[in-house]
N, C-alpha and C positions, 0 to 999 in steps of 0.2 A: 504494500500500500504506500501512498505518498506520505512523506514526512509532514509534520504539522506546518501550517501556513503561518508565517510571521505576520502580525497585524500591527497597525498603529491606529490611533484615533484620527489621524489626518487623512490617510489614504489606504484603507484596508484593501480595496479591490486592486489598486495599483500595485501594492506589495504582493498580493496574490498572483498578479500577472507575471511579475518579474520572478517570483518564486517558481511558478510553473515553467517558465523559460529555463531556469537553472536546473530544475529537477529532470525535465524531459530531455534536455541535452546531455545530462549525465547518464540517464537510463537508456537513451537511444542514440548513442554517439554516431552510429552509421547513417542515421537518417537526418542529415543536416537540415535545419530549418523547421523541424517539428516544434521545438520550443518557442520559436518566434511567432507561432500562431497566436500565442497568448497576447503578445504585444500588438500584433496586427489587428486583432479583434477587440482590443481593449476598449476603444471608444464605443463600439457597439454594445459591449457588455455593460458598461456604465450606463449607457442610454436606456437599455432594457431594465436594469436593476432599479435605477432611480425612478423610472416611470411607474414601475410596479409598486415600489416602496412609498412613493409620494402619495399614492391613493389612500393609504391609511397608515401614516407614520406612527400614530400613537399606539397601534396594536402590535408593532414589531419592535422587539428588543434590539439593542445594538448587536448582540451576538447573532441573532436571527438574520439581521440584515447582512452581516459579514458572511454568514453561511450561504445565503442566497447568491451573493456575488460569486463566491467560490464555486457553487454548483453550476451556475450558468457558464462560467469560464471553462470548467471541465467539460461541460456538454459541447461547447463550441470547439474545444480541442479535439474531441472525438469526431465531430462533424468534418473537420478538415482532413483527418486521416482517411475517413471513409471516401472522400472524393478522389482519392488516388487509386481506387479499386475499380477495374474495368467491368467487373461482374460477369466475365465470360463464363459460359456454362459447359458442362459435360467434359471438363478437362481441356477445354480449348484455350489457346493463348494468344492468337494473332488477329490483328485487324487488317482489312483490306480497304483501300480507298478506291471506290468505284467512281472515278472522277467523271462528272457530267452524265452519268447514266440516268435513264428515265426510271421512274418508280416501278413501272410494270416490269421492266427488265430486271431490276434488282430483286423484286419479289420472286421472279422465276429463278434467278441465279441462286438465291438462298436455298430454294427447295431442291434444285436439280444438281447443284455443284458445291456450294459453300458448306452447307450442313454435312453432306456425306464425306467431305474431305477435311473436316475439322477446323474450319475457320470460325473464329470466335465472334467477329463482328464486322460491320461495314461502316466506314465513314462515308456519309452522303454529302453531296453538294448542297449549298444553302437552299432551304426549301421555301423561303418567303419570296414575296413579290419583289422583282428587281427591274431595273431600267432595261429597255430594249433599244439597242443601238444599230444604226445603219452605217456609220462611218467611224471605225471599221465595222464590217458586217458581222454582227452577232458575236463579238469576241467572248472568250471564256470568262474574262474578268467582269463582264456585265453582271454576273451572278453575285459579285462582291460589292454591288452598288444598290442597296435596298431602297425601295420606294414605300413599302409598308411591311407589316408582319402578317399579312394575309398569306395563306399557304397555297399559292398557285405560282408555279415557276416554270422555267423551260423544261424541267423534269416531269411535270405533271400537276394534277389537281390535288386538292386536299383529300378528296375521297380516295384517289390513287395512292397518296402518301399514307393514309391511314391503313389501307388494305396491305400495302407493302410492309409497314411496321408490324402489323398483326401476323402476316404470313411468315415473315422472318423470325419473329419471336416464337411462333408455334413450332419451328424446327430448331430452336436454340441458338439463333444467330442474332446478336445484338445490333441495334442501330444507334450510331453516334452522329449527331447533327453538327454540321459546320455552321456555327452561329456567328453572324456578323452584327455586332452590337456596338462597335466603336463609332460608326458613322452611317450616313445615308449615302445618296449618290454624289457624284462630283458636282462642284459648284457650277460647272458649265453644262450641266445636264439638260438645260432648257425647261420648257413648260409644255404640258399637254398630257396625253394619255398613252404615251409610248412606254408602257410598262407591261409586265407579264400578265397582270390581271386586268389591265385596262384602266387602272385608277388614275385620276388626274393628279398632277403635282406641279409645283413650280420650284425648281432648284434655286433660281435667282432670288426668289422671295423667301426661301427656306420654308415652304408651305407644303406639308404632306398630310392632307386632310384624312387620308385613310388610316392614319395612326390614332389620333392626329398629333403632328408636331408642327410648331410654328417657330419663328425666329427666336423666341424666348428659350428654346430648348437646345440651343447650340452654343459652342464654346468661343464664339468670335470675340466676345468682350474679354476673355481671359488670355487669349493669344497676344503676345507682345511683338510679333514680327510684322514687318511692313506688308508682306504679301498675304499674311494670314495662313501661310503654309509653314511646315517644318523647314527651317533653313540651316539648322545646326544640330546634328545628332549628339553633340557634346553638351547640350543644354536639355536636361531632363524635363524641365517645364515645357519647353517647346514641343518636345516629342509627345507629350501627353495632352497638351492644351491646344495645339495648333493642328491644322489640317494635314493629313497624310496624303500626298499627291493630289491636293485640291478636294479631297473627299470631305463633305460637310460633317464636322466633328461634333458628336453629341455630347451634351453636358451631363455626364453620367452621375455627377454629384447631386443633381436635382432629383428630389423624391418623385416627381411626376415622370421623369424619363426612366428612372429605375423601375417604377411601377409598370410602364409599358413593356420594358425589356423582360421583366419577371413574368408578366402575363404571357408573353410570347413563348418563353422557355417552358413555363409550367404547362401550357397547353400541349406542347410536344411531349413532356414527361407523362402527362396523363394519357396521351395516345399510346405510350409504351416505349419511347426511346430510352436508352440506357445511359445517355450522357451527351457531352458536347465537346467538340473541338472548337475552342473559342478563338476567333480570328483577331489578329492585331492587338494582342494583350499588352505588348510593350507600350502601346499608345493609350492605355487606360491606367489610372491610378489603382494600385492594389487594394486600397481601402474601398474604392467604389465597387470593384469586383467582389470583394468580400461581402459587402452589403447585398449585392445581387444574389450571389451564390447562397447566402444564408437564408434567403427567402424562397429558395426553390423547393418544390415538393419532393417527398420521397418517391422512389420509383414505384411504378404500378405493380401492385401485389398479385395481379393476374399472372405475371411472369417472373417477378423478383421477390425475394424474401422480404418480410416486413422490416421497415426501417432502413432499407438500402438507399444510400445517397447517390445522386447522379455522378457518373465518372466525368471528371473535368480534366481535359488536357489542353494546355494553353499555348498558343503560338507566341513565343518570345524568341526573336532572333538575337542571340548573344554569342558573338565570336570573340568577345573580349574587346577592351579598348574604348568602351562607351560607359557613361555614368550609370545607365540602367542595366541591372544584372538580373539574370534569370532567377537568382536566389530570392529576389523580392517576391516571387510568385510561388515558391515551393510549398508554402503552408496552405495554399488555396486549391492545389490539385497538381497533377503532373504537368511537366513542361516539355515542349519540343526541344530535343538536343540537336541543334543544327551542326554542331562540331562533328557529330558522329558520321554523317554521310560525307561531309567534306574531307575528313581525315581518312575514312575508309576508301574513298575514291582515290585519294593521293597514294595510299598504300598499294592498291591493286593496279594503279597506273604506273607504279614504281617511279613516281616523280620525287624530286628533292631527295634522292637517295633513300627513300623510305623502303622498308622491307617487311614482308609478312612476319618474319621472326621477331620484329619489334613489338608485335601485338600480343605477346605472352601475357602482358598485364593490361590488356585492352579493357576499356571502361573507365573507372575512376582513376586508374593509373595513368591515363592519358589526359587527366585534368577535365574529364567530363563531369557532369553533375552527379550527385549520389544516385545509385541504382534505383532506389525507391521513388525518385522524383522524375525519372526519365521516360519519355516517349521517343522511340528511335525509329529511323528510317534511312534507307539508302538514298532515295530521292523523293521529292514531292512535286505537286502540280506547279509550284512556282519555280523551283530551282532546276527542274528538268528543261525549263525554257530560258534559263539565265536570269530569272528574277530571284528575289529573296536573297539567299545566302549560299555560298559554297563555290560559286564560279565554275570554271571549266573542269575542275576535278570531279564534279558530280558524275556518277556513272548511271546512265539511263538505258532504256530499252534500245536506243540507237546503237549502243555498244553491248549487244546482247550477251556475248561471251563473258565479258567482265561483269555485266549486271547480274547474271545468274550466279557467278562466284561470290560477289559481294553480298547479295541477298542471302545466299546459303550461309555465308559466314555469320551474318546478323542473326539468322534464325537458329543457328547452332549454338551461339554464344548466350550465356544466361543474362547478360546485362539488358535492363529496360523492358518496357512493353513495346512489342514490335508492330510496325505497320508496313504493309506491302503496298506498292503503287500499282494501279491498273489504269493504263493511259489510253489515249487515242493518238493516231498519227496526224501530222499536219505537214504541209509543204514547206519544209525549212528553206530559207534563202539567206545564207550567211554572207554578210558584207562587212569587211574589217572586223571580223570576230563577233559581230552581232547578228542575231537572227531577225531579219526584217519582218518575218511572219510569226513572231512569238505571240501575237494576239489571237491567232486563229482559234475559233471555237470548235465544238465537237462535230463529228460527221452529221450533216444535215441535208434536208431537202431544200428545194428551191425557195420555199417560203420561210426558211430559217428554222423550221421545226426539227428537233433532234431525231436522228435515225435510230431505229431499234438496233439491238445487238444480236446479229444472227450467229448461231453456233454451227461451225462446219463439222463434217463427218469425223475429222481428226481431233475434234474437241477444241480447236482454236476458234477465234472469232473473226468475222468478216466485216466488210463495210468500213474499214479504217480503224476499228477498235483493236487495240493491241492485246489486252487481256493477259498481262504478264502473270497474273495470279493463276492462270490456267496452264502455264508452261509446266510440263511434267516436273522439271527440276525444282521449281519454286513451290508448286503444290505439294510435292513430297517432302520438302523441307518444312513446310507448315506442319505437316503430320509429325515429322521428326521432332520438332520443338514440343509438341504435345506429349509425345512419348517420353522425352527426357525431362519434362518439367519438374523442377525441384531438385534435380541432381546437380552436384558441383562440377565446375570446370576442372578437368583432371587429365592425367596422362599426356601432358604436353610433350611434343617433339618438334624440333626444327633443325634445318641444315645450315643455320646461320645466314640464310638467304630468303628465298621465297617459296620454300617447301615447308609446310607446317602441318601438324595434326594435333587434334585434342579430342578428349572424350567428355561425356557427361555422366559421371559415375560409372555404373555398369549397364547403362541403358542405351548409349549411343556413342558413335565414334565417326569422325570426319577427317579427311586428308585432302590437302590442296597442293597442287603443283603450279605455281605461277612463275616458275623459272623458265629459262630458255633451253633447258635440257631435261632429260627423262628423270622420273623418280622411280627408284627401285629399292625398297627398304622393308625390313621386318620390324613391326612395332608392337608394343604392348597396348592393346585396345581397352583392357579392363572389362571386356565382355565375356560372357560364358562361352564355353566351347560349342562349336557347331558351324553350320554353313548359313551364311546370310546373303540376302539379295541387296545389291547396291541400288539405292533408290534414286540415283542420279542418272545412270545409264539405262535404267528400266525400273521395274517395280515388281513386288510380289503380287501374283494373281492366283489365288487359290493356293496350290502347293508348288507352283512353278514360278520361276524368275525370268522376266523378260530382258534383264540386263546382266551385268557381270555378277559372278558369285564370289564371295569372300569367305575363305575358310579360316576359322579361328580355332586354335588349338586349346587343349585343356588348360594350358598356362596363360591363356588370354592373348597370345601373340598371333599376328596374322601378317601375311606378305602382301604388299601393295606395289603395283606397277602402274604408273600413269605417264603417258607420253605428253610432252609439252605441246604436241601438235593436236591432241584431242580437242574436239569441239567443247567438251566439258571436262577440263582437267582436274576433276575432283571426284571423290568417292565418299559416300555416306551410308552407314549401316545403323540399324537400331533394333531394339529388342523385338519389335513387332514385324521386322523384316526377316526374321529367322525362318529358315525353311524346315 
């Protein structure tokens, strides 16, 4: 139990807050930032306590008032921890981002592919009403310019969204919503009904009657730059109070704005979503986000256990060198670790003399955020186009050989909650290192409506949909991660260069050859003796293996041969691929 709380007559709750910081950081040293939850929620605690206690001050003794403050503080502490849990079911561990997919296609994919192959959840594109643009023609980023919180978007109607959430939940696949709550559309978005639901708005007048928001609900008066936009990322106030690339910045400190955002998110929770990827969190004050998250409903008990809190993972681009740190958001939920994909891409590309053997201490040893705070990915919808963070080192589907290897490494390694990207192709046109077509939206018909995702006989996708999550190598590594879940990183081997291997306890083992010569080595796998099917070159189907077979001796040792010329120069086996 917790030690006694030091109290004073001057600031009992304040002392309790700092005591909780001290105690939790001592008890949970590996989960940096947990204790700071107390400080971050202090103002909310005091507000709640004092409001309750003021109602009948005469009936509450001093000790009772102190006890109530402590109780609320501890309750909020538990609330923050709960928001780090993705609530994936049936032993599943990974999320896939079905970028720009229609709701009807996601519902079908949950039933026919994601659930049978062990995917834990889907990150969906923003479901609310967004601007519709003609120049450029229907860009992907119009989804990140809200017009209202009505649930009709390029991906489908509210009824289609509700049906998708229900059908995915019914087969144990969670839905995580990409929530855009920092801003509305761009200041130059014009006036009219060019929106996905047909709602009228005026960007110039900051008038969004379908919410409704007016000019009172934006941060223009707080921003101190001449342009109204962020001009200096070295100024934390600018980053949070000014416009991100001219997007109209909401005043999230206002109770009215918070209420509209909370209503939007709670409606989705009540429909059955399991949580949110919160867009542009670096541009919102942690205290404002804390106030919003604290008012969210528990998850729907039709699919989730009572008292479950929504999973929160926050987009905070922190590569170092700026005043705003991802640490400021740890207590609120998980945070996107952008260093992960940038560094992993550099390693697999062998740039800057990086080598795979340097990744023996991958994760926190590379100055990434603590494991319990991290949401990790090889690439995302922004940086696969050169937006966001990571630059040219990011490995995408355009580099399919390296991409499969990097994603396999991520899924085999125990660090973080993992997210796999599922993309669409576009006509890249690179001039002086920049893609002139990085704006292009999803495969669409002449009227701009998004095309469905057809499934080919070989289980790949057509019509320009890449569907990396369906690639055998990636799909089988999603299963691998489920099989080895909870097992330690073990039995490391490397050749001091770019050939490495590691296990996950006695449940799985993976070997990579990213050198320019062959790998031929006998290794201790930690696995029980027997014959295993390599799930990269093939997979176990019934009692047969469609790929390479790996023989593990009674001593746990196995021989591996991997040519540097193989399309997939890596091998993975796990307990459930044993023949």
